[in-house]
VEXDREN-2710 file (C-alpha; in Angstrom, 1 decimal):
% VEXDREN-2710
k/r/px/py/pz
1/UNK/33.6/4.2/-52.6
2/UNK/30.6/5.8/-50.8
3/UNK/32.6/9.1/-50.4
4/UNK/32.8/9.6/-54.2
5/UNK/29.1/10.3/-54.5
6/UNK/29.2/12.7/-51.5
7/UNK/32.3/14.5/-52.9
8/UNK/30.7/14.9/-56.4
9/UNK/27.4/16.1/-54.9
10/UNK/29.3/18.6/-52.7
11/UNK/31.3/19.9/-55.7
12/UNK/28.2/20.3/-57.8
13/UNK/26.5/22.2/-55.0
14/UNK/29.5/24.5/-54.6
15/UNK/29.7/25.2/-58.3
16/UNK/26.0/25.9/-58.4
17/UNK/26.2/28.3/-55.5
18/UNK/29.2/30.1/-56.9
19/UNK/27.5/30.4/-60.3
20/UNK/24.3/31.8/-58.8
21/UNK/26.3/34.3/-56.7
22/UNK/28.1/35.7/-59.8
23/UNK/24.9/35.7/-61.8
24/UNK/23.1/37.8/-59.2
25/UNK/26.1/40.1/-58.8
26/UNK/26.3/40.6/-62.5
27/UNK/22.6/41.5/-62.8
28/UNK/22.9/43.9/-59.8
29/UNK/25.9/45.6/-61.4
30/UNK/24.1/45.9/-64.7
31/UNK/21.2/47.6/-63.0
32/UNK/23.5/50.1/-61.4
33/UNK/25.1/50.8/-64.8
34/UNK/21.8/52.0/-66.2
35/UNK/21.8/51.1/-69.9
36/UNK/19.4/52.9/-72.1
37/UNK/16.4/51.3/-73.8
38/UNK/17.9/51.4/-77.4
39/UNK/20.9/49.4/-76.3
40/UNK/18.7/46.8/-74.7
41/UNK/16.4/46.5/-77.8
42/UNK/19.5/46.2/-80.1
43/UNK/21.0/43.5/-77.9
44/UNK/17.7/41.6/-77.7
45/UNK/17.3/41.7/-81.5
46/UNK/20.8/40.4/-82.0
47/UNK/20.1/37.5/-79.6
48/UNK/16.8/36.7/-81.4
49/UNK/18.5/36.9/-84.8
50/UNK/21.4/34.6/-83.6
51/UNK/18.9/32.1/-82.2
52/UNK/16.8/32.0/-85.3
53/UNK/19.9/31.6/-87.5
54/UNK/21.2/28.7/-85.3
55/UNK/17.8/27.1/-85.3
56/UNK/17.8/27.2/-89.1
57/UNK/21.3/25.7/-89.3
58/UNK/20.3/22.9/-86.9
59/UNK/17.2/22.2/-89.0
60/UNK/19.1/22.2/-92.3
61/UNK/21.8/19.9/-90.8
62/UNK/19.1/17.5/-89.4
63/UNK/17.3/17.3/-92.8
64/UNK/20.5/16.9/-94.7
65/UNK/21.7/14.1/-92.4
66/UNK/18.3/12.4/-92.7
67/UNK/18.4/12.6/-96.5
68/UNK/22.0/11.3/-96.5
69/UNK/20.9/8.3/-94.4
70/UNK/18.1/7.6/-96.9
71/UNK/15.1/8.5/-94.8
72/UNK/11.9/9.5/-96.6
73/UNK/11.0/13.0/-95.5
74/UNK/8.1/13.7/-98.0
75/UNK/4.7/14.5/-96.7
76/UNK/1.9/12.1/-97.5
END
């Protein structure tokens, strides 16, 4: 039974190392590609918009669920 922990830790380490290798390789390849500034700004704004939209959806879901469960959400 002691080998299970060692096997899982080894597998986790291998997955982590492989993920870091591919992340570094991807960033290096993107640097070589040489994207222009407009594309980077457009992609960044899309990510920010998606994040804000998802944040609002989670907030609405949380407050809707709290109301459905009968929690009092009014301010004093």
